[in-house]
N, C-alpha and C positions, 0 to 999 in steps of 0.2 A: 027332732025335738032334743032338748038337752038331756032328758032322762032316758031316752031310748038306747038300747044296746045293739042297734043294727050296725053290722060291720060295713066299713067303707072300702071299696075295691081300690087297688092301686091305680087303675086307669082313671077313675073318677077323681082320685087325689091329685094326679098329675094334671088333669084338666082344670082343676080348681086352682092349682098353684101357678101354672103357666098361662099367659094371656092367649086368648083365642084369636086365631088368624083366619079370616074368612077368605077362602079361595074356591074357585069353581071346581067342582068334582063331577064325576060321571053320574053321581046320583041325582044331580040337579038337571041333567040333560034328559031330553025325551028318550024313550027306549030305542027309537029308530036311529038316533044319532050316536048312540053309544058304540055300536058296532062299525058305523061308517067313518068315524073320525080316526085318522092315522096318528100314530105316535111319531112326533117330530124328534129326530136325533140331533144332538149337538154337532155343529160343524167342526171338522178336524182339519187343522192346517197341514196342507200337503207340502212337504219339503222335497226339493230335487234330489235325486239319487246321487248326482255328481258331487254335491256338497257334503254328502255323508261318507262316501267311499272313494275319495280322490287321494292318490298317492303318487309321487310325493306331494305334500301340501303346497298350495299355491303361495307365492311370496306376498307379503302385504303390499298394498298400494303405496307408492311413494308419497311422502308428505310434502308440504309446501316448501320446506327448507331444502330438500333434495332437488326439487324442481327448480328452485331459484338458483342453486349452485350450478346445475347443469346449464341453465340459460346463461349465467354469467360466464362460464367457460366457453360456451359457443360464441358469445359476444366478443370475448377477448381474442379468440382465434380469428374471428372475422376482422377485428380491428388490426391485428398483426398482418393479415393478408392485405388489407387495404393500405396499410402503411408501406408495405413492401412494394405494392403496385404504384403507389403515389411517388415513392422515391425513384422508381425505375423510369418514370416518365420524364422526357426532356424538359417539359414545361415546369415540372416540380423542381428540377435541378436549377432552372433559371430563376426560381424565386416567385413563381406565379401562384395563384390562389388554388384552392382545392378543386380537383377535377369534378365536373358535374355528375359523373356516374357514381360518386361516393357520397353516401348520405351522412348527415351530421351525427346521427345516433351511433353509427359504427366508429366514427372518429373519436367520439367522446369516451368510448369504452377503452380507456387507457390502462385500466387496472389488469395486470396479468396475473390471473389466479394460478397458473402453472407456468413459471418462468422457463423460457427456452434455454437449452444448454449453451454455455459460452464456447464459441469456436476455438479450437486449438490454434496457437500461433504457428505460423509457417516457419519451419526450421531453416536456419541459415547454414552457410558452409562452415562457420565456426562451431555451430552446434553439432553438425555431422562429424567434424574432425574430433571434437571433444568426446563424443560417444565412441568413436573408433579407438581413441587413446585409452578411454576408461575400460572398454570391453576387452581389447586385445593387447594393450601395452601396460596395463596395470596403473593407470593414472591415479595419483594420490591427491593432488591439489587441484581444485577447480579454478577456473579463471576468475578474475576480479569482478567482471560484470555479472557472472552467475552468482557469486557469493554475495555481492552487494544487493542484487535483486532479491535473493532469498531472504536476506536479513532485513530488507527495507531500509538500507542505509542510503543517505543522501548527503552530498557535500554541503557545507555551511553556506547560507545565503550571504551575499556581500554586505547586507545591512545588519548582520548579526555580530560583526566584529569590526574593530577600528581599522580603517584602511591604512593608517600610518604605522601602528605598532602591532596590530593583530590580536589585541585583547578583546574579550567579550564586552559588548556595550549594550545599553538600553536605549529606549526611544528618546530622541532629542538630546542625546549626550554629546554629540560632536559639536565643536564650535565652527566658526567660519573658516578656519584653517584646516578643517578635517582632522582635528585632534580630539582625543578623549581625555578624561581626567587623569589617566595613568601616564600619558606621554605629553601632556600639554606644557609642562615646564621643563621637559628634558630635551636633549639634543640627540636625535637619532642618527645612526650611521647610514641609513637608507631613506629613500624618498617615499616609498610605498611598500606595503606588505600584503602578500596573498597566501592563503592557506586553504586546506580542504576540511579540516576538522580538528577535534581534540585527540590527544594521544591516549585513546581508550577504546575498549571493545574491539570491533572488527578491524578498524584502522590500525590499532596498535599491534594486533596479531599479524597483519599483513606486513607491517614495517619490520617486525622481528623475523619474519620468514625471509624477507629480502636481505636483511643484514647478516643473519646467522645461518640461513639455509640456502643462500645463493639462488634465490628465485628471480632470475633475470626477466622472465616474461611478466611476472607480477610487478616488477619495478617499472617496466615499460608501460604497462596498463595504468598504473597510478600516476606515472609521469604525464601520460596523455590527458588524464582527467585534470591534473594540476595545470597543464597547458591550456585546457579549455577555460578554466577559471581566469588565467592570465589574459587570454584573448578577450574575455568579457570586460576585464578592467581596461585593456588597451582600447577597445571600442568606446568605452565610456569616456576615456581621456582623449579621444581623437587621434590615437597613434596606431591605428590598425594597419596602415601601409608603411610604417616607419621600419627601417632595418633594426633588428634586435639581435643582440648577442647573448646567448645562454651560457653561463659559466657555472659549473658545479663547484661546490666546496671541495677542495682536493683532499686526498688522504695520502699518507706516506706509503712507500712501497712495502715496508715491513708489515704494516697493518693490512694492506691489501693481500699480501701473500698469506698471512695468517687466516684471514676471513675467506679468501678466494673470490672476492667480488669488490668492485668499486661501486658501492650502492648509490652514492650521490651522482656519479657519472651516468649510471643506467637511468636514474630518474630524470636527469637533465636531457638525456637522449629522447625519452618519451615526451618531455616538454617541447623539444625542438620539432618533433613530428606534428604536434598540434598547432604550432605557430608557423604560418606559411612564410613569413619574412624573417625567420630566425636562423641563426647560425650557431653551431656548438663550437666554442673556442675555450680551451683550458688556459685561462689568463693567469692562473696562480699555481704555485707549488707550495708544499707544506713541509716544514721542518718537524722532525719527529719529536713529539712530547708525550707525556702520559695521557691516557685517554680521559676525556672529560667526565666519563661515568665514574672514574676512580678518584676524582678531585671534588672536594666540597664545593657547593655552589658559590660560596664567598670567594673562592680562589680560582674560579674558572676563567675570569677575565685576565688574571695574571698568567695563567697557564698558557693561553693562546696569544699573549702579547708578543708580537714580533715573529710569530710562527708562520706567517704567509709572506711569500716573496713573489714578485712578478716573474712570469714564466714565458708568456707569449705576448706579442704586441697587439694592441686593439685595432681591429680593421677600420679602414677609413669610412667616414660618413655613418658612424654608428650613433643611433639616437637613444638607445636604451640598453642597459646591461641588467640582466636578471640573474641573480645569484641564487642557486638552488641547493637545498639541503633536505634531509629527511625529517628531522625533528628539531624544533626550537624550544629549548627548555629555559635557560636564562638569557639567551640571545647573545652570549659572549662570542661564540664561534662565528656566527653570521656578522656580528658587528666588526670583528677583527678583519674578516675577509672584505667587507664593504669599505672599510677605512683604507685598506691597502689599494683597492681599486680607485678610491678617491685620489690617492697620490699619483696614480697613473694618468688620470684625466680629470679635469675639473668641470668641463662643460657637459659631460654626459650624465644623464640621470641613471641612478642605480636603484633597482628594486630588489627586495628580498622575498623569496618564496620557499615554503616548506610544506611537506605533506601534513604535518600535525604540529600542534603547540602543546606544551606541557608546562605545568607550574604557572606562576604569576608573571614570568618574564622579567 
């Protein structure tokens, strides 16, 4: 009732505020079943002891990426083994089809995830001799082949310079007479020109060592390489079996005594070694004049005018004369030597060859 002062217990207040949930209790069961019904315990998940107390901990399982990489490496190894086996068969060397015992899947696996090491080159007797000289004799300068290979140097290709004057050319710059724009309207003292490269970098250093440090072996090596370029030009012209005379640009005895080497003569000796049908003949001698390096370029032609004289006669049945020098700068020295040879013979072709070219020529 509203006016009664009967106190309300906390339990009845909580029952009134919270919703009543009907659940079966032991009071609703018969007395005989209250004692007979067991209390059901909640199931506890049993964990293996090994997963709790394992040391060291087990590594995680490999993922799909690791499995795929391992399978790829295995396929690559199998492909390499199949390729080696296929190359070793006589039928494979004869150009036959794939042997039947090799499946196509292993042959298609050409991607090498782990590249095999590059086999070391077999040393030659030159390499062994160079190691001995370097180790026990204190070798200072390496051979030209070793230096060129280490620096990645290659001689100029024949289509990169004019075959008549030796200047650099572009594509389709030669006319029908094999002349470029630099020499098309000029009269050259030689019929063809052969070179190895420009007077710069490794080639310039090698020429200076020959000229001022008396490196005779280096001069022979460069002469052999120049001779190989001349042989390629001879084969292109159909003169591979013709008798050739190699003539170096002469130097005076005073300059040879001061330098200690006839550098053009050593280079010409290397050229003669490379050309099987060549003979080294000193056809000219030189009157002493100031060095071309000490003369301005505009006066170099005047400095060498009349400086070359005939020295030896030309051998019979000579089809070609190759005049060899170390560097062609303005071309005045080579032109004077070739004009002197033109006075000796009119029917023999004259070529000019130098290790390097410098300037515009």
